[in-house]
The first five atom37 places (N, CA, C, CB, O) and aatype in JSON, in Angstrom:
{
  "aatype": [12, 0, 3, 6, 10, 17, 1, 6, 6, 1, 3, 13, 17, 10, 0, 7, 19, 0, 6, 0, 19, 1, 11, 10, 3, 6, 16, 4, 19, 12, 0, 13, 0, 14, 16, 7, 9, 10, 15, 1, 1, 11, 19, 19, 6, 1, 10, 7, 0, 19, 14, 1, 17, 5, 6, 9, 15, 12, 16, 3, 1, 0, 19, 19, 6, 16, 2, 6, 19, 4, 19, 10, 0, 18, 1, 0, 16, 0, 1, 1, 15, 7, 0, 3, 0, 18, 1, 0, 10, 4, 16, 16, 16, 17, 9, 1, 1, 3, 7, 3, 17, 1, 9, 10, 5, 8, 5, 5, 16, 14, 19],
  "atom_mask": [
    [1, 1, 1, 1, 1],
    [1, 1, 1, 1, 1],
    [1, 1, 1, 1, 1],
    [1, 1, 1, 1, 1],
    [1, 1, 1, 1, 1],
    [1, 1, 1, 1, 1],
    [1, 1, 1, 1, 1],
    [1, 1, 1, 1, 1],
    [1, 1, 1, 1, 1],
    [1, 1, 1, 1, 1],
    [1, 1, 1, 1, 1],
    [1, 1, 1, 1, 1],
    [1, 1, 1, 1, 1],
    [1, 1, 1, 1, 1],
    [1, 1, 1, 1, 1],
    [1, 1, 1, 0, 1],
    [1, 1, 1, 1, 1],
    [1, 1, 1, 1, 1],
    [1, 1, 1, 1, 1],
    [1, 1, 1, 1, 1],
    [1, 1, 1, 1, 1],
    [1, 1, 1, 1, 1],
    [1, 1, 1, 1, 1],
    [1, 1, 1, 1, 1],
    [1, 1, 1, 1, 1],
    [1, 1, 1, 1, 1],
    [1, 1, 1, 1, 1],
    [1, 1, 1, 1, 1],
    [1, 1, 1, 1, 1],
    [1, 1, 1, 1, 1],
    [1, 1, 1, 1, 1],
    [1, 1, 1, 1, 1],
    [1, 1, 1, 1, 1],
    [1, 1, 1, 1, 1],
    [1, 1, 1, 1, 1],
    [1, 1, 1, 0, 1],
    [1, 1, 1, 1, 1],
    [1, 1, 1, 1, 1],
    [1, 1, 1, 1, 1],
    [1, 1, 1, 1, 1],
    [1, 1, 1, 1, 1],
    [1, 1, 1, 1, 1],
    [1, 1, 1, 1, 1],
    [1, 1, 1, 1, 1],
    [1, 1, 1, 1, 1],
    [1, 1, 1, 1, 1],
    [1, 1, 1, 1, 1],
    [1, 1, 1, 0, 1],
    [1, 1, 1, 1, 1],
    [1, 1, 1, 1, 1],
    [1, 1, 1, 1, 1],
    [1, 1, 1, 1, 1],
    [1, 1, 1, 1, 1],
    [1, 1, 1, 1, 1],
    [1, 1, 1, 1, 1],
    [1, 1, 1, 1, 1],
    [1, 1, 1, 1, 1],
    [1, 1, 1, 1, 1],
    [1, 1, 1, 1, 1],
    [1, 1, 1, 1, 1],
    [1, 1, 1, 1, 1],
    [1, 1, 1, 1, 1],
    [1, 1, 1, 1, 1],
    [1, 1, 1, 1, 1],
    [1, 1, 1, 1, 1],
    [1, 1, 1, 1, 1],
    [1, 1, 1, 1, 1],
    [1, 1, 1, 1, 1],
    [1, 1, 1, 1, 1],
    [1, 1, 1, 1, 1],
    [1, 1, 1, 1, 1],
    [1, 1, 1, 1, 1],
    [1, 1, 1, 1, 1],
    [1, 1, 1, 1, 1],
    [1, 1, 1, 1, 1],
    [1, 1, 1, 1, 1],
    [1, 1, 1, 1, 1],
    [1, 1, 1, 1, 1],
    [1, 1, 1, 1, 1],
    [1, 1, 1, 1, 1],
    [1, 1, 1, 1, 1],
    [1, 1, 1, 0, 1],
    [1, 1, 1, 1, 1],
    [1, 1, 1, 1, 1],
    [1, 1, 1, 1, 1],
    [1, 1, 1, 1, 1],
    [1, 1, 1, 1, 1],
    [1, 1, 1, 1, 1],
    [1, 1, 1, 1, 1],
    [1, 1, 1, 1, 1],
    [1, 1, 1, 1, 1],
    [1, 1, 1, 1, 1],
    [1, 1, 1, 1, 1],
    [1, 1, 1, 1, 1],
    [1, 1, 1, 1, 1],
    [1, 1, 1, 1, 1],
    [1, 1, 1, 1, 1],
    [1, 1, 1, 1, 1],
    [1, 1, 1, 0, 1],
    [1, 1, 1, 1, 1],
    [1, 1, 1, 1, 1],
    [1, 1, 1, 1, 1],
    [1, 1, 1, 1, 1],
    [1, 1, 1, 1, 1],
    [1, 1, 1, 1, 1],
    [1, 1, 1, 1, 1],
    [1, 1, 1, 1, 1],
    [1, 1, 1, 1, 1],
    [1, 1, 1, 1, 1],
    [1, 1, 1, 1, 1],
    [1, 1, 1, 1, 1]
  ],
  "atom_positions": [
    [[-5.22, -17.07, -0.64], [-4.26, -16.1, -1.13], [-4.63, -14.7, -0.65], [-4.18, -16.15, -2.65], [-3.75, -13.95, -0.23]],
    [[-5.9, -14.33, -0.72], [-6.29, -12.97, -0.35], [-5.99, -12.68, 1.12], [-7.79, -12.75, -0.62], [-5.58, -11.57, 1.44]],
    [[-6.18, -13.66, 2.01], [-5.88, -13.42, 3.42], [-4.41, -13.08, 3.61], [-6.24, -14.66, 4.26], [-4.07, -12.17, 4.38]],
    [[-3.53, -13.79, 2.91], [-2.1, -13.51, 2.98], [-1.81, -12.08, 2.5], [-1.31, -14.52, 2.12], [-1.01, -11.37, 3.11]],
    [[-2.45, -11.67, 1.43], [-2.2, -10.34, 0.89], [-2.79, -9.23, 1.76], [-2.76, -10.24, -0.51], [-2.24, -8.13, 1.81]],
    [[-3.89, -9.5, 2.46], [-4.39, -8.51, 3.41], [-3.37, -8.29, 4.52], [-5.75, -8.95, 4.0], [-3.17, -7.16, 4.96]],
    [[-2.72, -9.36, 4.98], [-1.65, -9.22, 5.99], [-0.48, -8.43, 5.41], [-1.17, -10.61, 6.48], [0.08, -7.56, 6.08]],
    [[-0.1, -8.74, 4.17], [1.0, -8.01, 3.51], [0.65, -6.53, 3.35], [1.3, -8.64, 2.13], [1.51, -5.66, 3.53]],
    [[-0.6, -6.25, 3.01], [-1.06, -4.87, 2.85], [-0.94, -4.11, 4.17], [-2.52, -4.83, 2.33], [-0.44, -2.99, 4.22]],
    [[-1.42, -4.74, 5.23], [-1.31, -4.12, 6.56], [0.15, -3.86, 6.91], [-1.97, -5.02, 7.63], [0.5, -2.78, 7.39]],
    [[0.98, -4.84, 6.67], [2.41, -4.69, 6.95], [3.03, -3.57, 6.12], [3.14, -6.0, 6.69], [3.92, -2.87, 6.6]],
    [[2.57, -3.4, 4.88], [3.12, -2.33, 4.04], [2.9, -0.97, 4.7], [2.47, -2.36, 2.65], [3.79, -0.13, 4.67]],
    [[1.74, -0.76, 5.29], [1.45, 0.5, 5.96], [2.29, 0.66, 7.24], [-0.04, 0.59, 6.31], [2.76, 1.76, 7.54]],
    [[2.48, -0.43, 7.99], [3.04, -0.33, 9.33], [4.52, -0.68, 9.45], [2.28, -1.2, 10.23], [5.17, -0.26, 10.41]],
    [[5.06, -1.43, 8.51], [6.44, -1.91, 8.62], [7.45, -0.78, 8.44], [6.7, -2.99, 7.58], [7.11, 0.32, 7.99]],
    [[8.66, -1.06, 8.81], [9.74, -0.11, 8.58], [9.96, 0.1, 7.09], [0.0, 0.0, 0.0], [9.43, -0.63, 6.26]],
    [[10.74, 1.11, 6.77], [10.97, 1.49, 5.38], [11.57, 0.33, 4.57], [11.89, 2.71, 5.3], [11.11, 0.06, 3.46]],
    [[12.58, -0.35, 5.11], [13.23, -1.42, 4.37], [12.25, -2.53, 4.01], [14.39, -2.0, 5.18], [12.29, -3.05, 2.89]],
    [[11.38, -2.89, 4.94], [10.38, -3.92, 4.67], [9.36, -3.44, 3.65], [9.67, -4.34, 5.97], [8.96, -4.2, 2.76]],
    [[8.93, -2.19, 3.76], [7.98, -1.65, 2.79], [8.58, -1.64, 1.39], [7.55, -0.23, 3.2], [7.92, -2.02, 0.43]],
    [[9.82, -1.21, 1.27], [10.49, -1.14, -0.02], [10.63, -2.54, -0.63], [11.88, -0.49, 0.12], [10.5, -2.7, -1.85]],
    [[10.87, -3.53, 0.2], [11.01, -4.91, -0.28], [9.75, -5.38, -1.01], [11.33, -5.85, 0.89], [9.83, -6.24, -1.89]],
    [[8.62, -4.85, -0.65], [7.35, -5.27, -1.24], [7.06, -4.62, -2.6], [6.22, -4.96, -0.3], [6.15, -5.06, -3.3]],
    [[7.81, -3.6, -2.97], [7.53, -2.86, -4.21], [8.11, -3.56, -5.43], [8.09, -1.45, -4.11], [9.28, -3.93, -5.45]],
    [[7.29, -3.74, -6.45], [7.76, -4.24, -7.73], [8.64, -3.17, -8.39], [6.57, -4.63, -8.66], [8.46, -1.98, -8.13]],
    [[9.57, -3.58, -9.21], [10.45, -2.62, -9.9], [9.68, -1.65, -10.78], [11.48, -3.37, -10.74], [10.14, -0.53, -11.01]],
    [[8.51, -2.05, -11.26], [7.72, -1.2, -12.14], [6.58, -0.49, -11.4], [7.15, -2.02, -13.28], [5.69, 0.07, -12.04]],
    [[6.6, -0.52, -10.09], [5.53, 0.04, -9.27], [5.25, 1.51, -9.58], [5.87, -0.12, -7.8], [6.16, 2.29, -9.84]],
    [[3.97, 1.85, -9.53], [3.53, 3.24, -9.66], [2.46, 3.47, -8.59], [2.97, 3.56, -11.12], [1.62, 2.61, -8.34]],
    [[2.49, 4.66, -7.98], [1.52, 5.01, -6.95], [0.94, 6.38, -7.25], [2.15, 4.97, -5.54], [1.61, 7.24, -7.83]],
    [[-0.32, 6.58, -6.83], [-0.99, 7.86, -7.04], [-1.58, 8.35, -5.72], [-2.09, 7.75, -8.12], [-2.34, 7.64, -5.07]],
    [[-1.2, 9.57, -5.35], [-1.67, 10.19, -4.12], [-2.15, 11.6, -4.43], [-0.55, 10.2, -3.04], [-1.52, 12.34, -5.19]],
    [[-3.3, 11.98, -3.82], [-3.75, 13.36, -3.93], [-3.26, 14.08, -2.68], [-5.33, 13.46, -4.06], [-3.41, 13.54, -1.59]],
    [[-2.68, 15.24, -2.77], [-2.39, 16.02, -3.98], [-0.99, 15.77, -4.53], [-2.56, 17.48, -3.68], [-0.59, 16.45, -5.48]],
    [[-0.24, 14.82, -3.98], [1.16, 14.61, -4.38], [1.31, 14.32, -5.86], [1.75, 13.46, -3.58], [2.18, 14.89, -6.51]],
    [[0.47, 13.43, -6.39], [0.54, 13.08, -7.8], [0.94, 11.64, -8.01], [0.0, 0.0, 0.0], [0.79, 10.8, -7.12]],
    [[1.44, 11.35, -9.2], [1.82, 10.0, -9.59], [3.31, 9.82, -9.34], [1.47, 9.72, -11.1], [4.13, 10.64, -9.77]],
    [[3.66, 8.74, -8.64], [5.04, 8.5, -8.24], [5.56, 7.19, -8.81], [5.16, 8.5, -6.73], [4.88, 6.16, -8.76]],
    [[6.77, 7.23, -9.33], [7.47, 6.01, -9.75], [8.0, 5.31, -8.51], [8.63, 6.33, -10.76], [7.96, 5.87, -7.41]],
    [[8.51, 4.1, -8.66], [9.07, 3.37, -7.53], [10.17, 4.18, -6.84], [9.63, 2.01, -7.99], [10.21, 4.24, -5.61]],
    [[11.04, 4.79, -7.61], [12.14, 5.57, -7.04], [11.61, 6.69, -6.15], [13.01, 6.17, -8.16], [12.12, 6.89, -5.05]],
    [[10.59, 7.41, -6.62], [10.01, 8.5, -5.84], [9.29, 7.97, -4.59], [9.03, 9.31, -6.72], [9.32, 8.6, -3.54]],
    [[8.64, 6.82, -4.73], [7.97, 6.21, -3.57], [9.0, 5.89, -2.49], [7.19, 4.92, -3.98], [8.79, 6.19, -1.32]],
    [[10.12, 5.3, -2.88], [11.17, 4.95, -1.93], [11.69, 6.22, -1.24], [12.33, 4.21, -2.64], [11.89, 6.22, -0.02]],
    [[11.91, 7.28, -1.99], [12.36, 8.55, -1.4], [11.34, 9.06, -0.37], [12.57, 9.61, -2.51], [11.73, 9.46, 0.72]],
    [[10.07, 9.03, -0.72], [9.02, 9.54, 0.18], [8.9, 8.68, 1.43], [7.68, 9.59, -0.55], [8.69, 9.21, 2.52]],
    [[9.01, 7.36, 1.27], [8.91, 6.48, 2.44], [9.97, 6.83, 3.49], [9.05, 5.01, 2.02], [9.71, 6.78, 4.69]],
    [[11.15, 7.18, 3.02], [12.23, 7.53, 3.93], [12.09, 8.93, 4.54], [0.0, 0.0, 0.0], [12.77, 9.25, 5.51]],
    [[11.2, 9.75, 3.97], [11.09, 11.14, 4.39], [9.89, 11.42, 5.3], [11.0, 12.02, 3.18], [9.78, 12.51, 5.87]],
    [[8.99, 10.47, 5.45], [7.8, 10.68, 6.28], [7.75, 9.63, 7.39], [6.51, 10.63, 5.41], [8.25, 8.52, 7.21]],
    [[7.14, 9.96, 8.53], [7.02, 8.96, 9.6], [6.11, 7.82, 9.17], [6.48, 9.61, 10.9], [5.15, 8.02, 8.43]],
    [[6.42, 6.63, 9.63], [5.59, 5.46, 9.31], [4.28, 5.53, 10.11], [6.35, 4.13, 9.63], [4.2, 6.21, 11.13]],
    [[3.28, 4.84, 9.63], [1.98, 4.78, 10.29], [2.1, 3.92, 11.55], [0.89, 4.21, 9.33], [2.86, 2.96, 11.58]],
    [[1.34, 4.28, 12.57], [1.34, 3.53, 13.82], [0.21, 2.51, 13.87], [1.22, 4.49, 15.0], [0.33, 1.46, 14.52]],
    [[-0.89, 2.81, 13.19], [-2.02, 1.88, 13.15], [-2.8, 2.08, 11.86], [-2.94, 2.08, 14.39], [-2.78, 3.16, 11.26]],
    [[-3.49, 1.02, 11.45], [-4.29, 1.06, 10.22], [-5.53, 0.17, 10.41], [-3.45, 0.59, 8.98], [-5.44, -0.93, 10.95]],
    [[-6.66, 0.68, 9.97], [-7.89, -0.1, 9.92], [-8.33, -0.13, 8.46], [-9.02, 0.51, 10.86], [-8.37, 0.9, 7.8]],
    [[-8.66, -1.33, 7.96], [-9.1, -1.47, 6.57], [-10.5, -2.08, 6.57], [-8.1, -2.37, 5.74], [-10.69, -3.24, 6.96]],
    [[-11.48, -1.3, 6.12], [-12.87, -1.76, 6.11], [-13.4, -1.71, 4.68], [-13.75, -0.9, 7.06], [-12.71, -1.29, 3.76]],
    [[-14.64, -2.14, 4.51], [-15.3, -2.16, 3.2], [-14.4, -2.84, 2.16], [-15.65, -0.72, 2.74], [-14.23, -2.35, 1.05]],
    [[-13.83, -3.96, 2.54], [-12.84, -4.65, 1.7], [-13.48, -5.32, 0.49], [-12.11, -5.69, 2.53], [-14.58, -5.88, 0.57]],
    [[-12.77, -5.25, -0.62], [-13.16, -5.95, -1.84], [-11.9, -6.54, -2.46], [-13.9, -4.99, -2.85], [-10.81, -5.97, -2.34]],
    [[-12.06, -7.68, -3.14], [-10.91, -8.37, -3.73], [-11.28, -8.87, -5.12], [-10.45, -9.56, -2.83], [-12.38, -9.37, -5.35]],
    [[-10.32, -8.72, -6.05], [-10.4, -9.36, -7.36], [-9.08, -10.11, -7.51], [-10.65, -8.31, -8.55], [-8.02, -9.5, -7.41]],
    [[-9.14, -11.41, -7.76], [-7.88, -12.15, -7.82], [-7.84, -13.19, -8.94], [-7.63, -12.82, -6.51], [-8.84, -13.79, -9.31]],
    [[-6.63, -13.36, -9.45], [-6.31, -14.44, -10.38], [-5.09, -15.15, -9.78], [-6.02, -13.9, -11.85], [-4.7, -14.85, -8.65]],
    [[-4.51, -16.08, -10.5], [-3.31, -16.77, -9.99], [-2.11, -15.86, -9.9], [-2.97, -17.94, -10.88], [-1.23, -16.09, -9.07]],
    [[-2.05, -14.82, -10.71], [-0.86, -13.97, -10.78], [-1.07, -12.53, -10.34], [-0.34, -13.96, -12.17], [-0.1, -11.81, -10.11]],
    [[-2.34, -12.11, -10.21], [-2.65, -10.72, -9.87], [-3.77, -10.71, -8.84], [-3.04, -9.9, -11.14], [-4.71, -11.5, -8.91]],
    [[-3.66, -9.79, -7.88], [-4.73, -9.61, -6.9], [-4.89, -8.12, -6.63], [-4.42, -10.38, -5.57], [-3.92, -7.42, -6.34]],
    [[-6.13, -7.64, -6.74], [-6.44, -6.24, -6.46], [-7.21, -6.18, -5.14], [-7.27, -5.58, -7.63], [-8.23, -6.84, -4.97]],
    [[-6.68, -5.37, -4.21], [-7.35, -5.13, -2.94], [-7.9, -3.71, -2.96], [-6.37, -5.35, -1.72], [-7.2, -2.77, -3.33]],
    [[-9.15, -3.56, -2.58], [-9.78, -2.24, -2.47], [-10.37, -2.13, -1.08], [-10.88, -2.01, -3.58], [-10.93, -3.09, -0.56]],
    [[-10.23, -0.95, -0.46], [-10.68, -0.8, 0.92], [-10.75, 0.66, 1.33], [-9.77, -1.57, 1.86], [-10.22, 1.55, 0.66]],
    [[-11.4, 0.87, 2.45], [-11.44, 2.18, 3.11], [-10.43, 2.11, 4.26], [-12.91, 2.55, 3.62], [-10.55, 1.25, 5.13]],
    [[-9.45, 3.01, 4.25], [-8.39, 3.01, 5.26], [-8.61, 4.14, 6.26], [-7.01, 3.14, 4.61], [-8.98, 5.25, 5.88]],
    [[-8.37, 3.83, 7.52], [-8.24, 4.84, 8.56], [-6.91, 4.57, 9.23], [-9.46, 4.81, 9.6], [-6.72, 3.52, 9.84]],
    [[-5.98, 5.51, 9.11], [-4.62, 5.31, 9.6], [-4.23, 6.45, 10.53], [-3.63, 5.2, 8.44], [-4.76, 7.56, 10.43]],
    [[-3.3, 6.15, 11.42], [-2.81, 7.17, 12.36], [-1.3, 7.11, 12.48], [-3.46, 6.99, 13.74], [-0.68, 6.05, 12.51]],
    [[-0.73, 8.31, 12.53], [0.68, 8.47, 12.87], [0.73, 9.07, 14.28], [1.45, 9.39, 11.82], [-0.22, 9.71, 14.72]],
    [[1.81, 8.86, 14.97], [1.98, 9.37, 16.32], [1.75, 10.88, 16.35], [3.37, 9.03, 16.85], [2.39, 11.63, 15.61]],
    [[0.83, 11.32, 17.22], [0.58, 12.73, 17.41], [-0.2, 13.42, 16.31], [0.0, 0.0, 0.0], [-0.3, 14.65, 16.32]],
    [[-0.74, 12.68, 15.37], [-1.46, 13.29, 14.24], [-2.92, 12.84, 14.22], [-0.77, 12.91, 12.9], [-3.28, 11.83, 14.82]],
    [[-3.75, 13.62, 13.53], [-5.15, 13.25, 13.34], [-5.25, 12.03, 12.44], [-5.95, 14.41, 12.73], [-4.3, 11.69, 11.72]],
    [[-6.38, 11.36, 12.5], [-6.62, 10.2, 11.65], [-6.63, 10.61, 10.18], [-7.94, 9.51, 12.02], [-7.12, 11.68, 9.82]],
    [[-6.07, 9.73, 9.34], [-6.08, 9.91, 7.89], [-7.06, 8.89, 7.34], [-4.63, 9.73, 7.26], [-7.0, 7.71, 7.69]],
    [[-7.98, 9.34, 6.5], [-8.98, 8.45, 5.91], [-8.89, 8.53, 4.39], [-10.42, 8.82, 6.39], [-8.81, 9.61, 3.81]],
    [[-8.91, 7.35, 3.75], [-8.79, 7.32, 2.29], [-9.44, 6.05, 1.74], [-7.31, 7.4, 1.86], [-9.56, 5.04, 2.43]],
    [[-9.86, 6.15, 0.48], [-10.23, 4.96, -0.29], [-8.96, 4.53, -1.01], [-11.44, 5.26, -1.31], [-8.28, 5.35, -1.62]],
    [[-8.65, 3.24, -0.94], [-7.37, 2.75, -1.47], [-7.57, 1.54, -2.37], [-6.42, 2.4, -0.33], [-8.5, 0.75, -2.2]],
    [[-6.68, 1.4, -3.33], [-6.55, 0.16, -4.09], [-5.07, -0.17, -4.18], [-7.19, 0.29, -5.51], [-4.21, 0.71, -4.3]],
    [[-4.79, -1.45, -4.13], [-3.44, -1.94, -4.34], [-3.52, -3.15, -5.26], [-2.74, -2.3, -2.99], [-4.32, -4.06, -5.05]],
    [[-2.69, -3.14, -6.29], [-2.59, -4.29, -7.18], [-1.29, -5.02, -6.86], [-2.64, -3.84, -8.69], [-0.2, -4.46, -6.97]],
    [[-1.43, -6.27, -6.48], [-0.3, -7.14, -6.18], [-0.07, -8.08, -7.35], [-0.53, -7.94, -4.86], [-1.03, -8.59, -7.93]],
    [[1.18, -8.31, -7.71], [1.53, -9.22, -8.8], [2.52, -10.25, -8.29], [2.12, -8.44, -10.02], [3.4, -9.95, -7.49]],
    [[2.35, -11.49, -8.76], [3.27, -12.55, -8.36], [4.47, -12.54, -9.32], [2.56, -13.95, -8.36], [4.32, -12.68, -10.53]],
    [[5.66, -12.36, -8.74], [6.92, -12.37, -9.5], [7.83, -13.42, -8.9], [7.61, -10.96, -9.5], [8.24, -13.31, -7.74]],
    [[8.15, -14.45, -9.68], [9.04, -15.52, -9.21], [8.59, -16.09, -7.87], [10.47, -15.01, -9.1], [9.41, -16.37, -7.0]],
    [[7.28, -16.25, -7.71], [6.73, -16.85, -6.51], [6.46, -15.9, -5.36], [0.0, 0.0, 0.0], [5.83, -16.29, -4.38]],
    [[6.93, -14.66, -5.45], [6.72, -13.67, -4.39], [5.71, -12.62, -4.84], [8.05, -12.99, -4.01], [5.64, -12.28, -6.02]],
    [[4.92, -12.12, -3.9], [3.97, -11.07, -4.2], [4.63, -9.71, -4.03], [2.73, -11.19, -3.3], [5.3, -9.45, -3.04]],
    [[4.41, -8.84, -5.03], [4.98, -7.49, -5.04], [3.87, -6.5, -5.38], [6.15, -7.38, -6.06], [2.91, -6.83, -6.07]],
    [[4.01, -5.28, -4.87], [3.04, -4.22, -5.16], [3.35, -3.63, -6.54], [3.06, -3.1, -4.06], [4.44, -3.1, -6.77]],
    [[2.39, -3.75, -7.43], [2.52, -3.2, -8.78], [1.94, -1.78, -8.84], [1.82, -4.11, -9.8], [2.46, -0.92, -9.55]],
    [[0.87, -1.56, -8.09], [0.16, -0.27, -8.13], [-0.5, -0.04, -6.78], [-0.89, -0.23, -9.28], [-0.99, -0.98, -6.15]],
    [[-0.5, 1.2, -6.33], [-1.24, 1.59, -5.13], [-1.75, 3.0, -5.35], [-0.33, 1.49, -3.85], [-1.06, 3.84, -5.93]],
    [[-2.98, 3.26, -4.86], [-3.59, 4.59, -5.0], [-4.39, 4.89, -3.76], [-4.49, 4.67, -6.25], [-5.01, 4.0, -3.18]],
    [[-4.37, 6.15, -3.35], [-5.15, 6.61, -2.2], [-5.92, 7.87, -2.59], [-4.23, 6.87, -0.97], [-5.36, 8.81, -3.14]],
    [[-7.21, 7.85, -2.28], [-8.06, 9.03, -2.47], [-8.58, 9.44, -1.1], [-9.24, 8.75, -3.48], [-9.43, 8.75, -0.54]],
    [[-8.08, 10.56, -0.55], [-8.54, 10.99, 0.76], [-10.06, 11.23, 0.78], [-7.81, 12.27, 1.18], [-10.64, 11.73, -0.19]],
    [[-10.68, 10.87, 1.9], [-12.13, 11.11, 2.09], [-12.34, 11.87, 3.38], [-12.93, 9.76, 2.11], [-13.48, 12.17, 3.73]]
  ]
}
């Protein structure tokens, strides 16, 4: 299960907006410094307003999983076209809803 979710996590960073939005649970909440805490609605707005990432590296991976919930923790290095590398410590909580995995929570702490 964790291997599948690592692929989903990578796709969340790199996929188009519609695909990224499809992965969000209706109750999703995200926290970004300095942006703050965002509801699903605000996350969707922001995804449409910023360029998508071109590449992502996830290292120092850690996983906590049950049958219905999986938490991924990692160090991310991401790049957008023409921009410097972005580095952050991240966690994402995935929840199984009706057989599909959805993002319940995501947080990034820049390093």
